[in-house]
C-alpha positions as CSV (number, residue, x, y, z in Angstrom):
1,X,-38.9,-68.5,-18.9
2,X,-41.4,-69.5,-22.0
3,X,-43.3,-72.7,-22.4
4,X,-41.8,-75.7,-22.8
5,X,-44.1,-78.1,-24.9
6,X,-43.7,-81.9,-25.5
7,X,-46.2,-83.0,-28.2
8,X,-47.0,-86.6,-27.8
9,X,-48.6,-88.6,-31.0
10,X,-51.7,-87.1,-32.3
11,X,-51.3,-83.4,-31.0
12,X,-51.0,-80.6,-32.9
13,X,-47.9,-77.9,-31.9
14,X,-48.8,-74.3,-31.5
15,X,-46.8,-71.8,-33.3
16,X,-45.2,-68.8,-31.4
17,X,-47.8,-66.8,-31.8
18,X,-50.4,-69.0,-30.7
19,X,-48.0,-69.5,-27.5
20,X,-48.0,-65.8,-27.0
21,X,-52.0,-66.2,-26.3
22,X,-51.4,-68.4,-23.0
23,X,-53.3,-66.5,-20.4
24,X,-51.5,-68.1,-17.3
25,X,-47.7,-66.9,-17.7
26,X,-46.7,-68.8,-14.7
27,X,-47.8,-72.1,-16.8
28,X,-43.7,-73.0,-18.1
29,X,-44.2,-77.1,-18.5
30,X,-46.8,-79.2,-20.4
31,X,-47.9,-80.9,-17.1
32,X,-49.0,-77.8,-15.6
33,X,-50.7,-76.9,-19.2
34,X,-52.8,-80.1,-19.3
35,X,-53.8,-79.4,-15.7
36,X,-55.3,-75.7,-16.0
37,X,-56.9,-77.2,-19.5
38,X,-58.3,-80.1,-17.5
39,X,-60.0,-77.6,-15.2
40,X,-61.8,-75.3,-17.6
41,X,-62.6,-78.6,-19.8
42,X,-64.6,-79.6,-16.3
43,X,-66.0,-76.0,-16.1
44,X,-66.8,-76.2,-19.8
45,X,-68.8,-80.3,-19.2
46,X,-70.1,-78.4,-15.7
47,X,-71.7,-75.4,-18.3
48,X,-73.0,-78.2,-20.6
49,X,-74.8,-79.7,-18.3
50,X,-76.3,-77.2,-16.8
51,X,-78.1,-76.0,-19.9
52,X,-81.1,-76.7,-21.8
53,X,-79.3,-77.5,-25.4
54,X,-81.4,-77.3,-27.8
55,X,-80.5,-79.8,-31.0
56,X,-81.0,-76.5,-33.2
57,X,-78.5,-73.8,-31.3
58,X,-75.9,-76.9,-30.8
59,X,-75.3,-77.9,-35.1
60,X,-74.3,-73.9,-35.5
61,X,-70.7,-72.6,-36.0
62,X,-71.6,-70.3,-32.8
63,X,-72.0,-73.1,-30.4
64,X,-68.8,-74.9,-32.1
65,X,-66.7,-72.1,-31.1
66,X,-68.6,-70.7,-28.0
67,X,-67.9,-74.6,-26.6
68,X,-64.2,-74.2,-27.6
69,X,-64.3,-70.9,-25.7
70,X,-65.9,-72.8,-22.4
71,X,-63.1,-75.4,-22.7
72,X,-60.0,-73.0,-23.1
73,X,-61.2,-69.3,-22.6
74,X,-59.6,-69.5,-18.9
75,X,-56.2,-70.4,-20.4
76,X,-55.9,-69.3,-24.2
77,X,-56.7,-65.9,-25.6
78,X,-57.4,-67.6,-28.9
79,X,-60.4,-70.1,-27.5
80,X,-62.9,-70.1,-29.6
81,X,-61.9,-68.2,-32.9
82,X,-60.5,-70.0,-35.7
83,X,-56.9,-70.9,-36.6
84,X,-54.8,-68.5,-38.6
85,X,-52.4,-70.6,-39.9
86,X,-51.8,-74.0,-41.2
87,X,-51.0,-77.4,-39.1
88,X,-49.5,-80.7,-39.5
89,X,-53.3,-81.8,-39.5
90,X,-56.0,-80.4,-41.0
91,X,-57.4,-78.2,-43.9
92,X,-56.2,-75.3,-44.9
93,X,-57.1,-72.7,-42.4
94,X,-58.8,-70.3,-45.0
95,X,-61.3,-73.1,-45.9
96,X,-62.8,-73.9,-41.9
97,X,-65.7,-72.0,-42.5
98,X,-66.8,-73.6,-45.7
99,X,-66.0,-77.3,-44.6
100,X,-67.4,-76.6,-40.7
101,X,-70.9,-75.4,-43.0
102,X,-70.6,-78.2,-45.1
103,X,-70.1,-80.5,-42.0
104,X,-73.1,-78.9,-40.0
105,X,-75.4,-79.1,-43.4
106,X,-74.3,-82.9,-43.6
107,X,-75.4,-83.8,-39.5
108,X,-78.4,-82.2,-39.9
109,X,-79.5,-84.0,-43.3
110,X,-78.2,-87.0,-41.4
111,X,-80.4,-86.6,-38.6
112,X,-83.6,-85.5,-40.6
113,X,-83.6,-88.5,-42.5
114,X,-82.2,-91.0,-40.2
115,X,-79.3,-91.9,-42.7
116,X,-77.1,-93.5,-39.9
117,X,-77.5,-94.4,-35.8
118,X,-77.1,-92.2,-33.3
119,X,-74.0,-93.4,-32.6
120,X,-72.4,-93.4,-36.2
121,X,-74.0,-89.6,-36.8
122,X,-71.7,-88.5,-33.7
123,X,-68.8,-90.6,-34.8
124,X,-68.8,-89.4,-38.3
125,X,-69.2,-85.2,-37.1
126,X,-66.7,-86.3,-34.4
127,X,-64.0,-87.5,-37.2
128,X,-65.0,-84.7,-39.6
129,X,-64.7,-81.9,-37.4
130,X,-60.8,-83.0,-36.1
131,X,-60.3,-83.3,-39.7
132,X,-61.1,-79.8,-40.4
133,X,-59.1,-79.2,-37.3
134,X,-60.9,-75.6,-36.7
135,X,-58.9,-74.1,-33.8
136,X,-55.0,-74.0,-32.8
137,X,-55.3,-76.3,-30.2
138,X,-57.7,-78.8,-28.2
139,X,-59.5,-80.0,-31.0
140,X,-59.2,-83.8,-30.0
141,X,-60.7,-82.9,-26.9
142,X,-63.1,-80.2,-28.5
143,X,-64.7,-83.0,-31.4
144,X,-65.3,-85.7,-28.3
145,X,-67.0,-83.2,-26.3
146,X,-69.5,-81.9,-29.7
147,X,-70.1,-85.6,-30.4
148,X,-71.5,-86.6,-26.5
149,X,-73.5,-83.7,-27.0
150,X,-74.7,-85.1,-29.7
151,X,-75.5,-88.0,-28.5
152,X,-77.1,-86.8,-25.1
153,X,-78.7,-83.5,-26.6
154,X,-79.9,-84.3,-29.8
155,X,-80.8,-88.3,-29.1
156,X,-81.0,-88.7,-25.4
157,X,-78.4,-91.3,-25.8
158,X,-75.9,-92.0,-22.9
159,X,-72.4,-90.5,-24.0
160,X,-69.1,-92.1,-25.3
161,X,-66.4,-94.1,-22.8
162,X,-63.7,-91.8,-23.7
163,X,-64.7,-89.8,-20.8
164,X,-62.6,-92.6,-18.7
165,X,-59.4,-91.3,-19.9
166,X,-58.4,-88.0,-20.0
167,X,-57.0,-88.5,-23.2
168,X,-53.9,-86.3,-22.6
169,X,-51.8,-89.0,-21.2
170,X,-51.0,-91.9,-23.0
171,X,-52.9,-94.4,-21.7
172,X,-54.5,-97.5,-23.8
173,X,-57.7,-95.7,-24.1
174,X,-55.9,-92.8,-26.4
175,X,-53.9,-95.7,-28.2
176,X,-57.2,-96.9,-29.2
177,X,-58.7,-93.8,-30.0
178,X,-55.5,-92.6,-32.4
179,X,-55.7,-95.8,-34.2
180,X,-59.3,-95.8,-34.6
181,X,-59.3,-92.0,-36.6
182,X,-56.3,-93.6,-38.5
183,X,-58.4,-96.1,-39.3
184,X,-61.3,-94.0,-39.8
185,X,-58.9,-91.3,-41.7
186,X,-59.1,-94.3,-44.5
187,X,-62.4,-94.6,-44.8
188,X,-63.1,-97.3,-41.8
189,X,-65.3,-95.3,-39.6
190,X,-66.8,-98.5,-37.8
191,X,-63.7,-98.4,-35.8
192,X,-65.3,-95.4,-34.0
193,X,-68.2,-97.5,-32.6
194,X,-68.9,-97.1,-29.1
195,X,-68.7,-100.7,-27.8
196,X,-69.9,-100.6,-24.2
């Protein structure tokens, strides 16, 4: 019996080879997968809390990959590895490393030169990394955690309100988030700002 996934608005479908990377073979439904991924993500949150994350460590390709592996490594064999196929979202897979380096360099510049507010830097980073779509799955959740880490560990600010929703179920927070992403895709980044 294979893995039967029901994709929701904003989720990227996995190809058959990526589905083969599932470590827990007893998972057969989207609900079971969501539960195991959520448990793994909670462990990653604990890891970020208990590690003193230095700004110079966060804005690196290694950290981006390590965080994804911490978030999904108990569930997926390919966790922490860039995708090797094109998807319905994101850039061509062969350009991921180049575009991520450009984003990291831009973020360092924004921070060093106070180009934007801390919130806007975190949101711009989050939006661009999800648009790159580095990984086969989990890009949205990974990008939100990156934004929170940037807010907390680089700027010493509170994280964003999206943690109040698990962002998998189609609640109002997820719907607002997807709508804000679409506006940001069209150049309206202000819709992504924290309101609380």
